[in-house]
C-alpha positions, 0 to 999 in steps of 0.5 A: 241417556237419549239423543236427539238428533239434530239438522243444521248449519254448521259455521266452518269457521269457528265450528259452531252448528246452528240447529235448524231442526231436530228431526230424530230422537235416539233411544236408549232403550235404558229403564231409568231414561225418562225420555226412553220408550223402556221406561215405566209409565207413571215412574216418580223415581227422581234417580231417573234421567230427565234430559237429553244426553249430547246432541247427534250434529248432522250438517246440512250445509256448511258456510265459511263464515264466523257464527253470529255469535262469534261475529257479535262478539268479535264486533264487541271485543273491537268497540272495545279495544278502539275506545 
């Protein structure tokens, strides 16, 4: 499977990654992967891989905090426990 290489922020308290930009596509060179340059043009085989594989994450900066989603979840949990 081809993979996207993304640059972004790593939130170090929860280790989540916030993608800013996809900077490259890593070609798997499989003829059965529709994202690969080796995939035949006009192929209609439903068995071919249609999606990218796991994203390659490149940290361009890091923040010593929880990400926005984790902070929102913590706030919701705090409000539900105090009700």
